[in-house]
C-alpha positions as a printed NumPy array, in Angstrom:
array([[-21.84 ,   8.551,   4.838],
       [-21.991,   4.794,   5.237],
       [-19.31 ,   2.34 ,   4.169],
       [-19.852,  -1.065,   2.714],
       [-17.474,  -4.007,   3.071],
       [-15.909,  -3.29 ,  -0.336],
       [-14.635,   0.074,   0.949],
       [-12.675,  -1.354,   3.899],
       [ -9.049,  -2.363,   3.356],
       [ -7.694,  -4.784,   5.949],
       [ -4.092,  -5.293,   7.18 ],
       [ -2.794,  -1.981,   5.82 ],
       [  0.814,  -1.244,   6.707],
       [  1.117,   2.283,   5.364],
       [ -0.236,   4.438,   2.56 ],
       [  0.627,   7.466,   0.458],
       [ -1.765,   9.696,  -1.481],
       [ -1.195,  10.565,  -5.12 ],
       [ -0.752,  14.33 ,  -5.697],
       [ -4.26 ,  14.791,  -7.178],
       [ -5.898,  13.196,  -4.098],
       [ -8.005,  10.8  ,  -6.191],
       [ -6.04 ,   7.643,  -5.385],
       [ -3.442,   6.236,  -3.021],
       [ -0.861,   3.493,  -2.784],
       [ -0.933,   1.197,   0.239],
       [  0.958,  -1.788,   1.603],
       [ -0.605,  -4.952,   2.981],
       [  0.973,  -6.812,   5.911],
       [  1.253, -10.584,   6.079],
       [  0.867, -12.762,   9.185],
       [  4.438, -11.798,  10.235],
       [  3.458,  -8.096,  10.089],
       [  5.773,  -7.308,   7.196],
       [  4.64 ,  -5.215,   4.279],
       [  4.758,  -7.498,   1.28 ],
       [  2.246,  -6.171,  -1.271],
       [  1.69 ,  -2.702,  -2.712],
       [ -1.672,  -1.792,  -4.25 ],
       [ -3.159,   1.252,  -5.947],
       [ -6.674,   2.234,  -4.869],
       [ -8.743,   4.783,  -6.795],
       [-11.459,   6.545,  -4.797],
       [-14.978,   5.533,  -5.757],
       [-13.966,   2.051,  -6.881],
       [-14.322,  -1.206,  -4.949],
       [-11.271,  -2.553,  -3.142],
       [-11.602,  -5.721,  -5.205],
       [-10.613,  -3.635,  -8.264],
       [ -7.367,  -2.364,  -6.7  ],
       [ -4.26 ,  -2.876,  -8.815],
       [ -1.406,  -4.984,  -7.43 ],
       [  1.748,  -2.917,  -8.089],
       [  4.385,  -5.079,  -6.405],
       [  4.692,  -8.24 ,  -4.317],
       [  7.735,  -9.346,  -2.294],
       [  7.602, -13.124,  -1.848],
       [ 10.886, -13.504,   0.041],
       [ 10.006, -13.186,   3.743],
       [ 13.539, -11.915,   4.487],
       [ 12.454,  -8.606,   2.926],
       [  9.636,  -6.111,   3.455],
       [  8.28 ,  -3.21 ,   1.408],
       [  7.612,   0.365,   2.445],
       [  6.257,   3.509,   0.806],
       [  8.009,   6.868,   1.189],
       [  6.949,  10.204,  -0.263],
       [  9.362,  13.055,  -1.084],
       [  9.22 ,  16.256,   0.966],
       [  7.458,  18.092,  -1.865],
       [  4.851,  15.272,  -2.093],
       [  5.505,  14.851,  -5.814],
       [  7.14 ,  11.422,  -5.882],
       [  6.398,   8.225,  -4.   ],
       [  9.086,   5.571,  -3.683],
       [  8.554,   1.88 ,  -3.114],
       [ 11.427,   0.667,  -0.954],
       [ 12.424,  -2.934,  -0.295],
       [ 14.349,  -3.555,   2.939],
       [ 16.086,  -6.596,   4.375],
       [ 14.716,  -7.844,   7.701],
       [ 17.454,  -8.186,  10.31 ],
       [ 15.367,  -9.979,  12.934]])
């Protein structure tokens, strides 16, 4: 299977699959390597169609994705940077 440039997502921090396996959430890192945007990507669609879910504009904070042990829920967490 070949990939085209629309299928490659750059600067991904982390990702979590949705329970049905047809889509996933992912974070994008900025030039300071902090997660600051969360997107939803549905398989079979171009990356340019991904939905922006959240954006943290304050560079004192970063975002993270965490899934519950049973893989049912995915939490978007916002953390303060201490460095």
